N, C-alpha and C positions, 0 to 999 in steps of 0.2 A: 635500465631500459631493455625491453625484450629484443632479442635478435631479429634482424630483418632478413627476409628470404627473397631471393630473386625468382622471377617468372613462376610465381605460385598460383596465378589466376586460374589456370586450367584445372589443376589439382583441387583447389578450393571449390571451384564451380561444381565439379562432379561430386565431391564429398558433401557439400551443402545441399545440393539437389537431392541426393540419396537420403540424407538425414530428414529432410522435410517431407519427401514423398512417402517415407515409411515411418514417420513420427518417431524417429530413433532417439531424439534428445528432447527432454522436457524440462520445465522449470525446476531448478534445484537439484538436478541429477548430479551424482558423484560417480564418475566413470573410471574404472580401472582399465587402462590401456595396455593390452598385452604387447610387450616390446622384446623381441628376440635380439635386436641389433641388426637384423636384415633390412633390406631396402624398403620392403612393403610396410613393415611395422614402424620403421623410423619415419616414413612419409606420413603414415596415419597419425603418429604422435605429433608431428609438426603441424599437420592440417588442423587437428583438433585444438592444439595450443593457439594457433593463429585465429581460429574461428571464435574463440572466446571474446574477441574484441567486438565482433559485429553480429553474432548470431542473435536471433530474436528473443531467446530465453537465456537465462544465466545458468551455467553449469561449471563444475570443476573436474579436473582430471588428475589421476595419479599414474605414473608409468610403472608397470610391474614387470620385472624380468624374472623368469623362472630359470635359475642356473642349474643346468643338468649335471654339473660337476665334471665337464669335459674341457674346462679351461678356456671357454670362449671369452674373448675380450669385449667388455661392454663400456670401456672408458670413454669412447666417443659418444655413446648414448647418454652417459652420466653428464658429460660436459654439455651436451645439447639440452638436457633437462635444466641445468643451471642457467643456461642462456635464455630459456623460454619460460622460466619461473614455474617449473613443473616438479613436483616431488617425485623422487626416484626410489623405488623399493626393489631390492634384490632378494629373491627367495632361494636359498641354497638347498639343493636336493641331491640325491644319489640316483636320479633317474637314469643318467647315462650308464652307470655301473649295472643297474638292474636290467636295462634293455640290451646293452651291447655285450656285457660280460656274463651275466647270470642267466638271463632268459633267451637272449639272442633272437628276439621276435620281430625286431624292426619297427617300422613306422606306426603301425596300428596301436601297439602297446605304448609306445613313446607318446603318441598323441593323447591317448586317454589319461596317462599319468600327468602330462603337462597341463591338460585341461583341468584335471582335478585339483592340482596344486594352485593353478591360477584362480579357480573359483573359491578355493579355501581362503586364499589371501584376500580376494575381493570382499569376502564376508568379514574377515578379520578387520579390514580397513573400513568397514561399513559402507561399501560402495553398493549402489543398487543396480549398476549396469557394468558390463564388461564389453569393451570394444576390441574386435578382432580384425586383422588386416587382410582379409580375403579380397581379392580384386575381381574384376570382370573375367579375367583369364582363368582364375581359380574356379569361378562358377561354371564356365563352359567345359573346362577340363573335368570337373567333378561329374557333370552330366554324362559325358562320353565315357569316363572311367566306369561309372556305375552301369551304363548301358552295355559296354563291352565285356565287363568282367562279372557283373551280377545279374544282368538281364532285366534291369529296372531303370526307369527314367526318373531319377530322383536327384535333388541337389540340396545343399544346406539352405536354411532360411535366412532372409535378410535380417529378421528380428524374431527371436523366440526366447522362451523362458528356459533357463538351465534346469535340468532334471532335479526335482525334489529340492530346489533352492529358490529363494526369493530374489533371484538375480535375472535380469534380462540381458541376453546376448545381442549385440548389434554389430553389423558389418558395414560401416560407412563408406567403404571403398569399392563396393560391387559395381558402381558405375565407372570406375577408374581402370584404365588399361595399363598394362605393364610399361608401355612406351612412355606414358605420362609420368609414371613413377620414376623410371630411369632418368628421364630428362630433368625432372625436379632435383633428384639426387646429384646428378652430374653438375648442374649449374651452381648448386649450393655447396659443393665440395663434401657431400655426404658419402663417406666410404663405408659400405655395409660390412658388418662383421663376417669373417670367413665362416662358411658352413662346414663344420668339422664332423658332420654325421657320416659314418662309414657306409650308410645305406642310401645316401641322397641321390646317387646316380644310377641306382638299380631298382627303381620303384615303378609300379604301374602308372602312377601319376606322371613320372618322367617320360615314360613311353608314350602316353597320350599327348603330353605336351609337345614332344617332337613331331608326332603325327600332325597335330594342329598347326605347328609352325611351318611344316612342309606345305600343307594345303594353303595356308595363308600367303605364302610366298607366290603361289601360282594363282590364287584367287583372293585378292585383298577384300577384307570386310567380312570374312567367314565368321570370325569370333563375334563381331558385332551382331551379325544376323542370327547366330545361335542364341546369343543373349536376349535379343529382342523377342525371339520365339518363346523362350522360357518365361519372360515377363508377360508377354501377351497372353499366353495360355494359362498363366497363373500356376505353373508347375510347383507342386509342394507348397511352400510358404510364400510364393510369389503371388499373393493375392492383392487386390486393390485394398490398401489400408485405409482409404477414406481421407487421405491427407493431401489430396490434390492430384492433378493429372501427371502421370509418369511419362517420361520420354527421353 
């Protein structure tokens, strides 16, 4: 019997609505879910596992963990996969050594290498889609980060095709905020794996995140308003997918 989760309605509501609005999941999809062991990717794994019960089309998922070789503990995620009847695949790499010891280039290089390893594994597993755990907060932070540091108003797309690959990338949690994720994890005893990246507290994203948090404390709803503006204007890939009214 599949594990039962408490107070999952809000999380599931936002994930399902996002998937339907952007036609992210179609009949027969085989989806590789990128799972780091952090709260966001673990919540995504749980939501897609639960949704298999009632989503209008049938799909399957495989949890894929890209092991950077830094000793991150994924035992909790592996246990969760057993409890939710999801196959777990760990891909062992030396990305941590390359990024932190040899090249010392930080997040950009690490992200590219992890993304490549995930896409390679998805292809090996014959998955046609890869699900990533970016949240509403990630969307707004990315817009401001690109505006502040690159002088352009761009964000990642809700759904797009991986470069030169026959794989579609989907982000089912872009309607979900961090507060919802944290509450879901808290009530269900989900303890995120510790982030042992040496650069995690000294990044441009972390700077922007703190700025947004400060503004949010004084002016509640800022993150939601920025997100609605992105979606309403159709910034980058935020176009009307023809899958129903977004809101």
